[in-house]
C-alpha positions in Angstrom: -65.4 0.5 21.6 -63.1 1.7 18.4 -65.9 3.9 16.7 -66.6 5.4 20.8 -63.3 6.1 21.6 -62.9 7.8 17.6 -65.7 9.9 18.9 -64.5 10.9 22.2 -61.3 11.6 20.8 -62.6 13.4 17.6 -64.6 16.0 20.3 -62.7 16.5 22.8 -59.1 17.7 20.2 -62.7 20.1 18.6 -63.1 21.3 22.2 -59.2 22.6 22.8 -58.9 23.7 18.7 -61.8 26.3 20.2 -61.0 26.6 23.1 -57.5 26.8 23.8 -57.0 25.9 27.4 -54.3 23.4 27.7 -51.8 22.6 25.2 -51.2 27.0 25.3 -50.9 26.9 29.1 -48.8 24.0 29.0 -46.2 25.6 26.6 -46.7 28.8 28.3 -45.3 27.1 31.1 -42.7 24.9 29.7 -40.7 28.3 27.6 -41.0 30.4 30.7 -39.3 27.9 32.8 -36.6 27.1 30.2 -36.2 31.2 29.8 -36.1 31.0 34.0 -33.7 28.7 34.2 -31.7 30.1 30.5 -31.6 33.2 33.5 -31.3 32.0 37.2 -28.4 29.8 36.6 -26.5 32.3 34.7 -25.1 29.5 32.1 -24.6 29.8 28.9 -25.4 26.1 28.1 -26.2 22.7 30.4 -24.9 19.0 29.1 -25.1 16.2 31.0 -27.6 15.3 33.7 -28.6 18.8 34.5 -29.7 19.3 30.9 -31.4 16.0 31.5 -33.7 16.8 34.5 -33.8 20.8 33.3 -35.5 19.1 30.7 -37.9 16.5 32.2 -39.3 18.2 35.3 -40.1 21.1 33.2 -41.7 18.4 30.7 -43.8 16.8 33.9 -44.7 20.2 36.0 -46.5 21.2 32.2 -48.5 18.0 32.1 -49.4 18.1 35.1 -51.2 21.6 33.9 -52.6 18.9 30.7 -53.9 16.6 33.4 -55.9 19.2 35.9 -58.4 20.0 32.6 -57.6 16.6 31.3 -61.3 16.3 32.5 -63.2 19.4 33.4 -66.2 19.9 30.7 -66.8 16.3 31.4 -67.2 17.1 35.6 -68.5 21.0 35.3 -71.2 19.8 32.4 -72.4 16.1 33.6 -70.8 14.1 30.5 -69.5 11.5 33.1 -73.5 10.5 33.7 -73.9 11.2 29.8 -71.6 8.8 29.3 -73.1 5.9 31.3 -76.1 5.5 30.1 -74.6 5.4 26.7 -73.9 1.9 25.4 -70.4 1.2 25.6 -67.6 0.6 27.0 -66.7 2.2 30.1 -62.8 1.9 29.2 -63.4 3.8 25.8 -63.4 7.5 27.9 -60.0 6.1 29.3 -58.3 5.3 26.6 -59.5 8.5 24.7 -58.8 10.8 27.2 -54.9 9.2 27.5 -54.7 9.3 23.6 -56.0 13.1 24.1 -53.3 13.6 26.9 -50.5 11.5 24.9 -51.7 14.6 22.1 -51.6 17.5 23.7 -48.0 17.0 25.1 -46.6 15.9 21.4 -48.0 19.0 20.0 -46.2 21.2 23.2 -42.6 18.8 23.0 -43.1 20.2 19.2 -41.9 23.4 20.2 -40.7 23.6 23.3 -37.6 20.4 23.0 -36.4 22.6 19.7 -36.5 25.9 22.1 -35.5 23.9 25.0 -32.1 22.6 22.8 -32.0 27.0 21.5 -32.0 28.1 24.8 -29.7 25.4 27.2 -28.0 24.0 25.2 -26.3 26.1 22.3 -26.0 25.7 18.7 -25.3 22.6 17.2 -27.0 20.1 19.3 -29.9 19.6 17.2 -28.3 16.3 15.9 -28.9 15.2 19.3 -33.6 15.4 18.6 -33.8 12.0 16.7 -32.6 9.4 19.6 -35.1 11.4 22.1 -37.7 11.2 19.9 -37.8 7.3 21.1 -37.1 8.7 25.1 -40.1 11.8 24.4 -42.7 9.2 23.4 -42.5 6.4 25.9 -41.8 9.0 28.6 -45.4 10.4 26.8 -46.8 7.0 26.9 -46.6 7.1 31.1 -47.1 9.8 31.7 -51.1 9.8 29.3 -51.7 7.3 31.1 -50.8 7.5 35.2 -52.1 11.4 34.3 -55.7 10.2 33.0 -56.4 7.4 35.5 -55.1 10.1 38.1 -57.0 12.5 36.1 -59.8 10.7 36.1 -60.4 10.1 40.5 -58.8 14.0 41.0 -61.9 15.5 39.3 -63.7 14.3 41.4 -62.9 16.5 44.6 -63.6 19.9 45.0 -59.5 20.5 45.4 -58.5 19.2 42.5 -55.7 21.3 41.3 -54.0 20.1 44.2 -55.1 16.6 44.1 -54.3 16.1 41.0 -49.9 17.6 41.2 -50.1 15.2 44.9 -51.4 12.0 43.4 -49.4 12.4 40.0 -45.8 13.4 40.7 -45.1 9.6 43.0 -46.5 8.7 40.6 -44.6 9.5 37.8 -41.3 9.6 39.3 -39.4 6.4 38.1 -40.8 8.3 34.5 -38.4 11.1 35.4 -36.1 8.8 36.6 -35.7 6.7 33.5 -36.4 9.6 31.2 -33.4 11.5 32.4 -31.0 8.2 32.7 -31.9 8.2 29.0 -31.6 11.4 28.2 -28.4 11.8 29.2 -25.8 10.5 27.7 -27.1 12.8 24.7 -27.0 15.8 26.5 -23.0 14.8 27.8 -20.4 17.0 25.1 -22.8 15.9 22.5 -23.6 12.5 23.1 -20.0 11.7 23.4 -21.9 8.3 26.0 -23.4 5.6 24.4 -26.6 5.6 24.2 -28.6 3.2 27.8 -30.6 1.2 26.0 -31.8 -0.1 29.3 -34.1 2.3 30.1 -35.6 2.0 26.9 -36.9 -1.0 28.5 -37.8 -0.2 31.9 -40.0 2.6 30.1 -41.6 0.1 27.9 -42.3 -2.2 30.9 -43.3 1.1 33.8 -45.8 1.5 30.5 -47.0 -1.7 30.2 -47.6 -1.7 34.0 -49.4 0.8 35.0 -51.4 0.8 30.7 -53.0 -2.6 31.4 -53.7 -1.6 35.7 -55.5 1.8 34.4 -57.1 -0.2 32.0 -58.3 -2.3 34.7 -59.0 -0.7 37.3 -60.9 3.1 35.2 -64.4 0.9 35.3 -64.9 0.7 38.5 -63.3 4.4 39.2 -65.9 5.7 36.9 -68.5 3.7 38.4 -67.9 5.5 42.0 
């Protein structure tokens, strides 16, 4: 299974490097949203709950763009049929796609989060990034797991661009709530409030539960 996962990850990353279909679109959406919030709210800087909400809603909606394209190549080029005939564990496809989506999210956040700091937090906020990194990683795992499962289901429909967001957004509400609650104290008065580690535990529990659930049902989903 390890070899199959590695091969699928390399294939998807090479395809993205050649086509630049997902990551640039996700990044441009994030940057455009931050600019719109910057001028739409007519504030020089944000803090606390408002700043955390802007950050996580933007990152979640950008992630949906990546979900919509995650299985398109397999759908349009017969990759599902070829994979089903291959003598490998079916869940290897789920693991590889989740890792790829996780990598896409990290690539976007490497640029989007510093842009968020510059556009909406103002100078001196860069010191908050180390604590924010833990929240980002746990949230990205949850988004990647749920996004991969939903994308595999939605890509089978004709209206995948509509079905995938409608299924993914409700399932990812707990991720946004926990991530925003964990991030808000970091963005309030330069991180004056204590860091709420309990919300990291909530994110970790969410990742574990949905990761096991998605791993268990993906094989049956692929058969259908």
